[in-house]
C-alpha positions in Angstrom: 22.7 -42.9 -18.0 23.8 -40.2 -15.6 24.4 -37.3 -18.0 22.4 -34.2 -18.2 21.8 -32.6 -21.6 23.4 -29.2 -22.1 20.1 -27.3 -21.7 19.6 -28.6 -18.2 23.0 -27.2 -17.2 22.1 -23.9 -18.8 19.0 -23.7 -16.6 21.1 -24.4 -13.5 23.6 -21.7 -14.5 20.8 -19.2 -15.2 19.3 -20.1 -11.8 22.6 -19.5 -10.1 23.2 -16.2 -11.8 19.6 -15.1 -10.9 20.2 -16.2 -7.3 23.5 -14.3 -7.0 22.3 -11.1 -8.7 19.2 -10.7 -6.7 20.6 -11.9 -3.3 23.7 -9.7 -3.3 21.8 -6.4 -2.8 20.8 -7.5 0.6 24.4 -7.3 1.8 25.3 -3.8 0.8 23.6 -2.2 3.7 22.0 1.3 3.9 23.2 4.9 4.2 21.6 7.9 6.0 19.7 10.2 3.8 17.0 12.8 3.8 13.8 12.6 1.7 12.1 15.7 0.3 8.5 15.2 -0.6 5.5 17.5 -1.2 3.5 18.6 1.8 0.6 19.7 -0.5 -1.2 17.6 -3.0 -1.1 20.4 -5.6 2.7 20.8 -5.3 4.8 18.4 -7.4 8.3 17.3 -6.7 10.3 16.9 -9.9 13.8 17.3 -11.3 13.7 21.0 -10.8 13.3 20.3 -7.0 16.3 18.1 -7.2 18.4 20.9 -8.7 17.1 23.3 -6.0 18.1 20.8 -3.2 21.5 20.3 -4.7 22.1 24.1 -5.0 21.0 24.7 -1.3 23.4 22.0 0.0 26.3 23.2 -2.2 26.0 26.8 -1.0 26.1 25.6 2.7 29.2 23.5 2.0 27.4 20.2 2.7 28.4 17.6 0.1 26.1 14.6 -0.3 27.2 11.4 -1.9 24.5 11.9 -4.5 21.1 13.6 -4.9 18.5 11.9 -7.1 14.9 12.1 -8.0 12.7 9.0 -7.4 9.3 8.8 -9.1 6.7 7.4 -6.6 3.0 7.6 -7.2 1.9 11.1 -8.3 4.2 13.2 -6.3 7.7 11.6 -6.3 10.5 12.6 -4.0 14.1 13.8 -3.9 16.6 11.9 -1.8 20.0 13.0 -0.8 22.5 10.4 0.5 25.2 11.2 3.1 28.2 9.5 4.6 27.4 10.2 8.2 24.4 10.9 10.4 25.9 14.3 11.4 25.6 15.5 7.8 22.2 14.0 7.6 21.0 16.1 10.6 22.6 19.3 9.3 21.0 18.8 5.8 17.6 18.2 7.2 17.6 21.4 9.3 19.0 23.5 6.4 16.5 22.1 3.8 13.5 22.6 6.1 14.5 26.3 6.6 15.2 27.0 2.9 12.4 25.1 1.3 9.7 26.3 3.7 9.7 30.1 4.1 6.5 29.8 6.2 7.0 27.0 8.8 3.3 27.2 9.7 2.3 26.2 6.2 5.2 24.1 4.8 5.3 23.4 1.1 7.7 20.4 1.4 8.3 17.7 4.0 11.9 16.9 4.8 12.4 13.6 6.6 15.1 11.3 7.7 15.4 8.2 5.7 17.7 5.2 4.9 18.6 4.3 1.3 20.2 1.1 0.0 23.8 1.1 -1.0 23.1 -1.2 -4.0 25.2 -0.2 -7.0 23.4 1.5 -9.8 24.0 -1.3 -12.3 22.2 -3.7 -10.0 19.4 -1.3 -9.5 19.1 -1.0 -13.3 18.3 -4.8 -13.3 15.7 -4.1 -10.6 17.8 -5.9 -8.1 16.9 -4.4 -4.7 17.1 -5.6 -1.2 14.1 -7.1 0.6 11.8 -4.8 2.5 12.1 -5.3 6.2 9.1 -5.3 8.5 8.6 -3.2 11.5 10.2 -5.7 13.9 13.4 -5.8 11.8 13.8 -2.3 10.3 12.2 -0.3 13.0 9.4 2.2 12.4 6.2 3.5 13.8 2.9 1.9 14.7 -0.4 3.9 15.0 -3.8 2.9 16.2 -6.4 5.3 14.9 -10.0 5.9 16.1 -12.6 6.7 13.4 -15.0 9.4 14.6 -18.3 7.5 14.0 -20.3 10.4 15.4 -19.0 12.5 12.5 -19.9 9.8 10.1 -23.5 9.9 11.3 -23.5 13.7 11.3 -22.2 13.8 7.7 -24.8 11.3 6.6 -27.6 13.1 8.3 -26.6 16.3 6.5 -26.8 14.5 3.2 -30.1 13.0 4.1 -31.5 16.4 5.0 -30.7 17.6 1.5 -32.0 14.4 -0.1 -35.3 14.7 1.8 -35.8 18.3 0.6 -35.1 17.4 -3.0 -37.3 14.3 -2.9 -40.3 16.3 -1.6 -39.7 19.0 -4.2 -39.6 16.5 -7.0 -42.9 14.9 -5.9 -44.4 18.4 -5.4 -45.1 17.7 -1.7 -45.2 21.0 0.1 -43.8 21.3 3.6 -43.6 24.1 6.2 -39.8 23.7 6.9 -37.1 21.1 7.3 -34.8 21.3 10.3 -32.2 19.2 12.1 -32.7 18.3 15.7 -29.8 16.2 17.0 -29.9 12.9 15.2 -33.3 13.5 13.7 -34.7 15.4 10.8 -38.0 17.2 11.5 -40.3 18.1 8.6 -43.3 20.4 9.4 -46.6 20.3 7.6 -49.9 22.3 7.7 -52.2 19.3 7.4 -52.3 15.5 7.9 -52.9 14.7 4.3 -49.7 16.3 3.1 -47.8 14.6 5.9 -49.2 11.2 4.8 -48.2 12.0 1.2 -44.6 12.9 2.4 -44.4 9.7 4.5 -45.3 7.6 1.4 -42.8 9.4 -0.8 -39.9 9.1 1.7 -40.8 5.6 2.8 -40.6 4.3 -0.8 -37.5 6.3 -1.8 -35.4 6.3 1.4 -35.6 3.0 3.1 -32.8 3.8 5.6 -35.1 6.2 7.4 -37.5 5.5 10.3 -40.5 7.8 10.1 -42.6 8.8 13.1 -45.5 11.3 13.5 -45.2 14.2 16.0 -46.9 17.5 16.6 -45.8 20.9 17.8 -48.6 23.4 18.5 -50.7 23.7 15.4 -47.9 22.2 13.2 -47.8 18.5 12.3 -44.3 17.0 12.1 -42.7 14.0 10.5 -39.6 12.9 12.4 -37.0 11.0 10.4 -34.2 9.1 12.1 -31.6 6.6 10.9 -32.4 2.9 10.8 -29.9 1.3 13.2 -28.9 -1.3 10.6 -28.4 1.5 8.0 -26.3 3.5 10.5 -24.1 0.5 11.2 -23.6 -0.2 7.5 -22.7 3.5 6.9 -20.1 3.3 9.7 -18.6 0.2 8.3 -18.4 1.7 4.8 -16.8 4.8 6.2 -14.1 2.8 7.9 -13.4 0.8 4.7 -13.3 4.0 2.7 -10.8 5.6 5.2 -8.6 2.5 4.9 -8.7 2.7 1.1 -7.9 6.4 1.1 -5.1 6.1 3.6 -3.6 3.3 1.5 -3.6 5.4 -1.6 -2.1 8.5 0.1 0.6 6.6 2.0 1.6 4.5 -1.1 1.9 7.7 -3.2 4.4 9.1 -0.7 6.7 6.1 -1.3 6.6 4.4 2.1 7.9 0.9 1.6 5.2 -1.8 2.3 3.0 0.1 4.7 0.4 -2.0 6.7 -3.0 -0.4 6.9 -5.8 -2.7 8.2 -8.9 -2.6 10.2 -9.0 -3.5 13.9 -12.4 -3.9 15.6 -15.5 -2.0 14.5 -14.0 1.6 14.2 -10.3 1.4 14.5 -7.5 1.3 11.9 -3.9 0.1 12.4 -1.2 1.8 10.4 2.4 0.6 10.4 5.1 2.4 8.5 8.4 0.4 8.5 11.6 2.4 8.1 10.2 5.8 9.2 12.6 7.0 11.8 10.8 9.8 13.5 7.2 10.0 14.9 6.7 13.5 13.5 7.4 12.3 10.0 5.0 9.4 10.5 2.2 11.7 11.8 2.8 14.0 8.8 2.2 11.0 6.4 -1.0 10.1 8.2 -2.1 13.7 8.3 -1.8 13.9 4.5 -5.3 12.6 4.0 -7.6 14.9 2.1 -11.2 15.6 1.4 -12.7 16.9 -1.8 -15.8 19.1 -2.2 -17.5 20.5 -5.2 -19.1 23.9 -4.4 -20.8 26.7 -6.2 -19.2 30.2 -6.5 -21.0 32.9 -4.6 -21.4 35.4 -7.5 -23.0 38.0 -5.2 -19.4 39.0 -4.6 -17.9 40.5 -7.8 -14.9 38.7 -9.1 -11.7 40.7 -8.3 -13.2 42.2 -5.1 -13.2 39.0 -2.9 -10.5 40.1 -0.5 -12.0 43.5 0.1 -15.7 42.8 0.0 -17.8 41.5 2.9 -18.2 37.7 2.8 -22.0 36.9 2.9 -23.4 34.6 5.6 -23.2 30.9 4.5 -20.2 31.5 2.3 -16.4 31.6 2.8 -13.3 33.0 1.2 -10.6 30.8 -0.3 -7.3 32.6 -1.0 -5.1 29.6 -2.1 -5.2 27.7 -5.4 -6.1 28.0 -9.1 -8.8 30.6 -9.5 -8.3 32.1 -6.0 -9.2 34.3 -4.4 -12.8 33.2 -4.7 -15.9 33.1 -2.4 -17.7 29.8 -2.3 -20.9 28.6 -0.6 -20.2 26.5 2.4 -22.8 23.8 1.5 -21.1 21.4 -1.0 -22.9 20.0 -4.0 -21.1 16.7 -3.7 -18.0 15.4 -1.9 -15.3 13.1 -3.0 -17.1 9.9 -1.9 -19.7 10.4 -4.7 -17.0 10.2 -7.4 -16.7 6.7 -8.8 -14.0 7.4 -11.4 -12.0 10.3 -12.9 -9.7 10.2 -15.9 -7.7 12.7 -18.0 -9.2 13.2 -21.5 -9.7 15.8 -24.2 -12.8 18.0 -24.8 -14.4 18.7 -28.2 -11.7 21.3 -29.0 -9.0 18.7 -28.3 -7.9 20.6 -25.1 -6.9 18.7 -21.9 -9.9 18.0 -19.6 -10.9 15.7 -16.8 -13.9 13.2 -17.3 -15.7 12.5 -14.1 -18.2 9.7 -13.3 -20.4 9.9 -10.3 -22.4 7.3 -8.5 -26.2 7.3 -8.8 -26.8 9.6 -5.8 -24.0 11.9 -6.8 -25.4 12.2 -10.3 -28.9 13.1 -9.0 -27.4 15.7 -6.7 -25.3 17.2 -9.5 -28.3 17.4 -11.8 -30.4 19.2 -9.2 -27.7 21.7 -8.4 -26.7 22.6 -12.0 -30.1 22.5 -13.7 -30.7 26.2 -13.1 -27.1 27.3 -12.8 -26.0 27.1 -16.5 -23.3 29.8 -17.1 -22.5 30.0 -13.4 -19.1 29.1 -11.8 -18.4 25.9 -9.9 -15.2 25.1 -7.9 -13.5 22.0 -6.7 -11.8 22.4 -3.4 -9.2 20.1 -1.7 -9.1 20.2 2.1 -5.8 19.1 3.8 -5.2 19.7 7.5 -8.3 21.8 7.7 -7.0 24.1 5.0 -8.9 24.5 1.7 -7.1 24.9 -1.6 -9.0 25.5 -4.9 -8.1 23.0 -7.5 -10.1 24.5 -10.3 -12.9 27.0 -11.0 -15.0 26.0 -14.0 -18.0 27.4 -15.8 -21.1 25.2 -16.0 -21.9 24.9 -19.8 -24.8 22.5 -19.5 -26.9 20.6 -17.0 -24.5 18.1 -15.4 -25.3 14.5 -14.5 -23.5 11.3 -13.6 -20.9 12.1 -16.2 -19.3 15.4 -17.1 -16.0 17.1 -18.0 -13.9 19.8 -16.4 -12.3 21.8 -19.1 -9.7 24.6 -19.1 -7.0 22.5 -17.5 -4.2 24.1 -19.5 -2.0 21.0 -19.8 -2.3 17.2 -19.9 -0.1 17.0 -16.9 -2.5 19.2 -14.9 -5.4 17.1 -16.1 -3.7 13.9 -15.0 -2.9 15.3 -11.6 -6.5 16.5 -10.9 -7.9 13.1 -12.1 -5.7 11.2 -9.7 -6.6 13.5 -6.8 -10.3 12.9 -7.6 -9.9 9.2 -7.9 -8.1 9.0 -4.6 -11.4 10.0 -3.0 -11.9 11.6 0.4 -11.9 10.5 4.0 -15.4 9.5 5.0 -14.8 10.4 8.6 -12.1 12.2 10.7 -9.7 10.1 12.7 -7.5 10.6 15.7 -4.4 8.7 16.9 -5.2 7.0 20.2 -2.0 4.9 20.4 1.5 5.3 18.9 4.5 3.1 19.2 8.0 3.5 17.9 10.4 0.6 17.3 13.9 1.8 17.2 16.3 0.7 14.4 18.7 -0.7 17.1 16.1 -3.2 18.3 15.5 -4.2 14.6 19.2 -4.6 14.0 19.5 -6.9 17.0 16.6 -9.0 15.7 18.3 -9.2 12.3 21.6 -10.3 13.9 19.9 -13.0 15.9 17.9 -14.3 12.9 21.0 -14.3 10.7 23.0 -16.2 13.4 20.3 -18.8 13.8 20.2 -19.4 10.1 24.0 -19.4 9.8 24.5 -21.8 12.7 21.7 -24.1 11.6 23.2 -24.2 8.1 26.7 -25.0 9.5 25.4 -27.8 11.8 23.5 -29.4 8.9 26.5 -29.0 6.6 28.9 -30.7 9.1 26.5 -33.6 9.7 25.8 -34.2 6.0 29.4 -34.1 4.9 30.5 -36.5 7.8 27.6 -38.9 7.2 27.4 -38.9 3.4 30.9 -37.8 2.4 30.9 -36.4 -1.2 27.2 -36.8 -1.6 26.8 -34.9 1.6 28.8 -32.1 0.0 26.5 -32.2 -3.1 23.5 -31.9 -0.7 25.1 -28.9 1.1 25.7 -27.2 -2.2 22.1 -27.8 -3.2 21.0 -26.4 0.2 23.0 -23.3 -0.3 21.5 -22.8 -3.7 18.0 -23.3 -2.2 18.7 -20.6 0.4 20.1 -18.2 -2.2 17.2 -18.7 -4.5 14.7 -18.2 -1.7 16.3 -14.9 -0.8 16.5 -13.9 -4.4 12.8 -14.7 -5.0 11.8 -12.7 -1.9 13.9 -9.8 -3.1 12.5 -9.9 -6.6 8.9 -9.9 -5.3 9.9 -7.1 -2.9 8.3 -9.1 -0.1 8.4 -7.7 3.4 10.6 -9.9 5.6 9.6 -10.0 9.3 10.9 -11.9 12.3 8.5 -14.8 11.6 9.7 -14.8 8.0 13.3 -15.3 9.2 12.1 -18.1 11.4 10.5 -19.6 8.2 13.9 -19.4 6.4 15.6 -21.3 9.2 12.8 -23.8 9.3 13.0 -24.3 5.5 16.7 -25.4 5.8 15.6 -28.4 7.9 12.7 -29.2 5.6 14.9 -28.8 2.4 17.7 -31.2 3.5 15.1 -33.9 4.1 14.8 -34.4 0.3 18.5 -34.9 0.0 18.5 -37.4 2.9 15.8 -39.4 1.1 17.8 -39.3 -2.2 21.1 -40.4 -0.5 19.4 -43.2 1.5 17.7 -44.4 -1.7 21.1 -44.6 -3.5 22.5 -46.5 -0.5 19.6 -49.0 -0.8 20.3 -49.5 -4.5 24.0 -50.1 -3.7 23.1 -52.5 -0.9 20.9 -54.4 -3.3 23.9 -55.0 -5.6 23.3 -52.4 -8.3 26.2 -50.7 -10.0 27.1 -47.2 -8.8 25.8 -45.6 -12.0 22.5 -47.5 -11.8 22.2 -46.8 -8.1 22.6 -43.0 -8.7 20.0 -43.1 -11.5 17.5 -45.2 -9.5 18.1 -43.3 -6.3 17.1 -40.0 -7.8 14.2 -41.4 -9.8 12.6 -43.5 -7.1 13.0 -40.8 -4.4 11.2 -38.3 -6.5 7.7 -39.6 -5.7 8.3 -39.6 -2.0 9.8 -36.1 -2.1 6.9 -34.8 -4.1 4.3 -36.3 -1.7 6.0 -34.9 1.4 6.3 -31.4 -0.1 2.7 -31.3 -1.4 1.3 -32.1 2.1 3.6 -29.5 3.6 2.5 -27.0 0.9 -1.2 -27.6 1.8 -0.5 -26.8 5.4 1.4 -23.6 4.3 -1.4 -22.5 2.0 -3.9 -23.0 4.9 -1.8 -20.7 7.0 -1.6 -18.2 4.2 -5.4 -18.2 3.5 -6.7 -18.3 7.0 -3.9 -16.6 9.0 -3.2 -13.0 9.4 -0.2 -10.7 10.2 2.9 -12.6 11.3 1.4 -16.0 10.5 0.9 -15.0 6.8 4.5 -13.7 6.7 5.7 -17.1 7.9 3.4 -18.9 5.4 4.7 -16.9 2.4 8.3 -17.7 3.1 7.5 -21.3 3.9 5.6 -21.9 0.7 8.3 -20.3 -1.5 10.9 -22.3 0.4 9.2 -25.5 -0.5 9.2 -24.6 -4.2 12.9 -23.6 -4.2 13.9 -26.7 -2.2 12.2 -29.1 -4.7 14.2 -27.5 -7.5 17.5 -27.4 -5.7 17.3 -30.8 -4.0 16.3 -32.8 -7.1 17.4 -30.8 -10.1 20.6 -29.1 -8.9 21.8 -31.9 -6.7 21.4 -34.5 -9.5 23.1 -32.1 -11.9 26.2 -31.9 -9.6 26.3 -35.7 -9.2 26.0 -36.2 -12.9 28.7 -33.7 -13.6 31.1 -35.4 -11.1 30.3 -39.1 -11.8 28.5 -39.2 -15.2 31.6 -39.2 -17.3 33.2 -42.2 -15.6 32.2 -45.3 -17.6 33.9 -47.8 -15.3 32.7 -46.4 -12.0 33.5 -48.9 -9.2 32.6 -46.9 -6.0 31.0 -43.6 -5.0 31.6 -41.5 -1.9 28.3 -41.7 0.0 29.4 -42.9 3.4 29.2 -46.3 5.0 26.8 -48.8 3.2 25.7 -51.5 5.6 24.7 -54.8 4.0 22.7 -57.7 5.5 24.9 -60.0 7.5 27.7 -57.4 7.6 29.2 -56.8 11.1 
């Protein structure tokens, strides 16, 4: 009656092994380290960088515990672990000096970091400690302001080019197009031509408001942004900035960054675990913009650095194909690129296939139609410095889909494709608020949260064992399994634990023990009714199940509501709470009954069970 089949005990053992393996990494702590990552999108950190770092440290007599390469996004990073913070500081200063000969234009970023002490064999099983949120680990918080004026300015520049191309396509002649503040002024010789232009632009560019004006003998058509279109453009720019920041920060290996919108034109960036503000600012500053420009071939190739740069062009000295003189006016920017992937051309050589959105395809066709055989360059701008990614020859009129050939290697093609996919910032941003939470405050929060959970568990354990005797011990064991499984699941998911999450763990203890109380009281009722101990155990677990399921389902509904409609700390609480409900059902019913069956199931003539005082009607 009260015997589990072997497969159920195997499931319990597997669950216990899973819980132990994936909970243990959270108790190994962390060691001081330095992290070396690329400061330029075109410079890769790989195993050769690791060897270089190891050599620099060895020559200076600094002995790290280990130096290893960690692949993260496109760039990866090298980390060196040390036994003390003194060695950490010395290593950082030395590596910054040796790896960056020009401090004004650093090639690598060397930053303080903390790395887990989890043994390698556990890491090979993907057993890692939980990520800790800003309030537990410490880190930096930024509030960034998006420059909406720059958004409007950039959009107006694009519209000016679009107006010119639309009128040219429809063969509508004008006397000049100029920019005047937030308006585009188009001059005409006669009213009929102006009317024709208004008809063309009104049908093709609905985001413009068109008004007639005059200046002397010239007639003008003044085009301004529709307020709704301007608002929509600003919102799209903020969302694109958030997306681009997320991709860039994630590729640098920052654990669980938080990047979200606040208000109409502000973005919140939180980087847990980053110990210094300068490092955090460097991460935020590593956003980039991409531009496709034509090469100014009036300057002969090979004479760029000695020849005079024509007005409207500029010289680029860094990158593949540099030095090269390019026109300042870009054909397209990164926000016109919808996708980019590494591929092979007709000669089976590595290339990059690029897909543009509709507007980008039109602009590319117009720009390249008469430029076959000319040179075109892709430029990456980081920190206001341009670096040429590639200079390619236009073989045919380009449209919404084209290839960049001559990449040299598949690795170079993959790198360029990823940079193109990452897109560009739609608008510049500035930091208007920064806040640093020190690791000491986070450690204090962790200690308080750990103590609250420990003391809560101890209090529950004492009460259950005193009140329910041996079955109380079964319940405490199941509660410990529940807590262990919850931490293991959070660690496996690499969820970010915050202070509200720790509160949810403590709260889950009280919720989880409720199921065991229901089971124990149901067994008491069966014994009180005169059933045999074996029958009471079986009926107690079976009949309590429906009540346990109902109570947990209603609580799960409340948790899901918090998860769906909440934000920030509330969502963190809800995630831990919902996972805790699932693990508590498994441990309270499945594990608890398995222990009871293992202890009492083999006793055929069971007279009594240790479940505390059983009061019967009429008993004094």
